N, C-alpha and C positions, 0 to 999 in steps of 0.2 A: 643493345645495352640501353638501360634506362638512363637518360642523361642526368637525372637528378635536378634539384633546384640550381639556379645559376650560381657558379662558384663552388659547387660541390663535386666530389668525384663521381664517376658513373657507377650505377648500381646494376641490378639484374636486368633481364630483357624488358623491353618496354611493356607497360601495362596499359591496356586501353581503358577508356572511361567505363565501359561495361564490366570489365574484369574487376576494377577497383570498386565499382558500385556493388557488384555481386559479393565481394569480400565483406564490405561494410554491412550490406543488407543481411547476409546470413548470420553474421556475428550479432547484429541487432536482434534478429529473430531468436537466436539462442539465448540472448540476454532476456528477452521478453518471456521465454519459457521459464527461465529461472525465477524472474520476478513474479510471474504468475503463481508458481509453486510456493514461493515464500509467502506471497499474499494469502494463499489458502491456508498455509500452516499457521500464520499469525492470526488470521480471522477465526480459526477454530478455537483459539484460546481466548477469544473475546466474546462478549455478549452481543448477539445480533438482534436482541429484543423480539425474538420470534417473528420477525418480519416475514420469514419463510422463503427468501430467495436463495439462501446459501446452498441448499440441496439442489435446486434447479440449476444454479450456476455451475456447481460441481459436475452435475450430470452432463450439462452442455459442454463443459470443459473436457470431460473424458471423451465425449463424442468427437469433439473437434480435434483432439489429439490423434485419433485414428483415421478420421475422414477429411477434415477441413484444415488441419494445422498447417500442412505445407503451403497451402494457398493463402490462408489468412495471415500467418506469421510472416511469410515472405513479403506480402503486400505491406504489412505494418513496418517491416524492416526497411523496405524501399522508401516509404514515406519518412521514416526516422532519418535515413541516410541523406535523402534529398534536403531535408530541413536543417539538419545539424551536422552530421559527420562529414559529408562531402564538402560543404562550404567551409567547415573548419580546416579540413585537410588542404584545400586550395589556398585559403588565406594564410595558414601556418607555413606552407612552403614558401610563399612570397615574403612573409615576414622574416623567414630564416635567411633570405638572401641579404638582408640588411643587418643581420646579427653580427656583433663584434666578435663572437666566439667561433665563427665558421672556419676561420683559417683560410689560407690560400690553397688553390687546387694543387694536390700532390704534396703538400707540406705535411709535417707531422701533426700539426694542429687540425688538419682536416679529418683525422681519425675519429673526432667526436661525431661526425656526421654518419658514421657507418653502422650505427646501432642495429638497424634492421634493413640493411641494403640501401638502396637509393633513398627510401623514405624512412629515416631514422635519425637518432641523435637530436641535433638542434631542430631540424624540420618537424620531427615528431613532437618534441616538447612544445614548440610553438603552436602546433595544431591542437594539442591537448589544452593549452592555455586558451586558445580561441574557442574551443568547444565548451570549456567551462563557462566562459563569459557569455557565449551565445545561448547556451542552455539556461543560464540564470536569467538572461534577458527575456527569453520566451516565457519562463515560469512567472516572472514578475509582471509581464505584460498582461497575462491572463488571470493574475491574482492568486496564484498558488503560493501558499506560505512555505511549503516544503520544497523550495526551489532547488535545494542542493542535490536531490536525487535526479532531477531533470538535467542539471548541469553535469553530473557524473555519468549519465547514461551515454554520453558520446565517447567516453574514454576507451572502453573495451572495443567498440567497433574500429577505432583508430589503430589500436594495437593489433586487431585482427587483420586490417589492411596492410599494416607494416609487416606482419608475419607472412601473409600471403605473398607479398612482393619478394621477401627474402627467400622464400621457398620456391618461388616461381610456380605457384600452384596452377593446375589446370582447372577447368570448370568443375569436373567431377571431384577433384581433390578439395576444392573450396566448399562444395556441398558436404562432403564428408567431414571436413574440419568443423563446419557449423553444427552438424549432427553430434559430433563428439563433444563440442562445447555444451550443447543443450543437455545431453545425457549426464555429463559431468556435473553441470550446475544443479540439475534436479537431484542427482544422487547425493551430492554434498549437502543440499538443503534438507532432504529427508533424513540423511544420516545425522545431521546436527539435531534435528527435531527428535529422532529416536534416542540419541544420546542424552539429550536434555530430559526426555521423558523417563529414561532409566534412572537418572540421578535425582528425579523429583523436581526439576526446574521447569518442566513443561507438561501441560495436560489440557485436554479439551475443556472448554468452559462448562461449569455446572453452577447454577444459582445457589446461593446459600439457603439454608433451612433455618427459619426462625420460629420459635414458639409464639403463641398469641401474645403473651406478655411482652415479648421483645418488640412487638409492633408499637407498643405504647410509647409515646414520646412525640417530639416535634420533628417534622421532616421539612426541609427547605430546598428550593431550587435557586438557580443562579439569577433568575429573572424576577425574584421577589415572591414567587409562589410559596405558600406555606400551608402545611397540613398538620394539625394536632390531633392525635388519636389518644383518647382517654381510656383508662382501665375499665370504666363502667360502660363502655360502648358509645360514649359521646364523642363527637368530632367537631372541630372548628377549622375552617379553611379560609384562605385569602388568595385571590387572584388565580383560582383554579379555572381551567377551561370549562365553559358551560356545558358543552357537548363534545364528547371524545371524538366524534366524527367530523366536527367543524371547527377548525383552528381559528376561524375568523369570528366565531360567536363571542358574545360578551363574557367577561370573567364571572366566576361564581364565588360569592363571598357570603359568610354567615356560619351558622351552626347546624349540625346534623348528627347523624349516627354512623357507626361503622361496624362491620363484623368480619371475622376471619374467613377468608375464602380459600379452601384447600385446593391442592393440585388435583385437577380432574383428568390428567393425562394429555389433555389438549391445551391446558393453560397452567401456569405455575401457581404456587401459593401467592396470596396477596391479601389486600384489605379492600372490601367492598364498601365504598363511601356513598352515603345518601344525604341529601339536604333539600329543604323546601325550595321548589322551583328548579332544582338541579337534577339532571339525569344521573341515575346510579352508574358509577364507574368502578371498575376493579383495578386498583393499583397493584401491579405485580412486582414480585421481588426481583432485585438485580444486585449488582455489585459483588462484594465479597463478604466473608464472615467478619472481617475486620472493619469494613466500611460498607454496610448494607445500604441499599437504595430501593426506591419504589419508582416504577415507570408506568407511563400511560401513553399509548399510541394515539396520536392526534392526526387529523387530516383524512383524506380519502385513500382508497386502496391503491390508487395509482401513484400517490406521492406521500407516503407515510412519513410523519415526523414523530419524534419521541421526546416526551417531557420527563425528566428524571429529577427526583428529589432524594436528598441524602439526609440521614438521621444526624441530629446534632451530636457533636462529640461528647463523650462521657456517658452515652447510653450503652445499654447492654449489647454485647456482641452476639453474633449468630452461633448456634450450636449445630450439632448434627441431627437434631430432631425437630420435626415440625409438629405442631399440635394445637390443641385448644379449639374451642368453639366460641363464636361470637355470642 
C-alpha cells in the first residue's frame, strides 16, 4: 500500500519514482501534442508575413509524428516533469501534512484526502498550487509575458499522476493512457477548428485586396515610421528603413514616388516606394479589410524582422477587388 503523506490514510500500492515520473512525462508529452496542434491551427489564421517557415515546420511536424514523436515528446515530457511537475508534487505532499484540513487518520475528515487514492484531495490541491507558483516563477525569470500558460502546464500532468496512482497502472497502461490523451486532445482541437470553420468563425488567413485608390492615404507604425501615398503617385516618408535587408542602416526620410505592385503569385499586392538615395522597397498588404496594413521584411534571411504600418482611421476599407496601375 502507498503510505500517503504523513497523517493521511494509505492509498494504492506503492509507486516508485520511475512510475510517477513516467505518468507525469507521458501526460506532459500528450499535452505538448495538443498544444502543438492548437498552435498550428491558430497560426494558420494569422499572417506569417510570407516568412516561409510555416510549411517547413508543418512538414517536419508531420514527419516527427510518425518517426520521431515518441522519442522527442517523451524527452520533452521528462524535462517538463523534472523541472515542474515532480518538484510540485513533492512539495505539495509535504505542504499537505501541515494543512489544517487534512483531518486525523481514520477520521471522517480524512475523506478529503482520498480524491485520487494516496495522492489526491488536499495533497493534490497543494501540488497544483505549487505548480502554478513555480511555473509562473520560471516564466517571469526568463521574461515571458504570457506566464499563465507556463503555470497551467503543470496541472494536467499532476492530474495524470494522480489518476495513474488511483488506477495502479502498469507501464504499458501508462503509455496507453498518454496515447489516448494525445489523440483526444488533437481530435478535440481539430473538431473545434472544423466547427468554427463551418460557422464562419475560423478560416485560414488571406490578405485583403485593395484597389490602387485605397492605398492612398497615410500609413503609420508604432515606432514613428510614417508613409504617405498620394493619388498622383507622389510619396512622402519618415523614419523608413534605408535598406530592407539591413535593419541597422540609417532611416530614410524625404519625398519620392510610389506605384501599385500587383500580386505576382510569389508576392502579394503592395506599394512600390522609391525615393532619392533610398532603395526601392515593396510594402506588401497585410491586416484585414477593416484594418489594412503594409509590411516590409527587414533583416537578413536568418533573422527576419517585420515592420508593419497601419492606415489612419477613417480611410477607405478593403474590397474584394484588387486593381489599378501606378
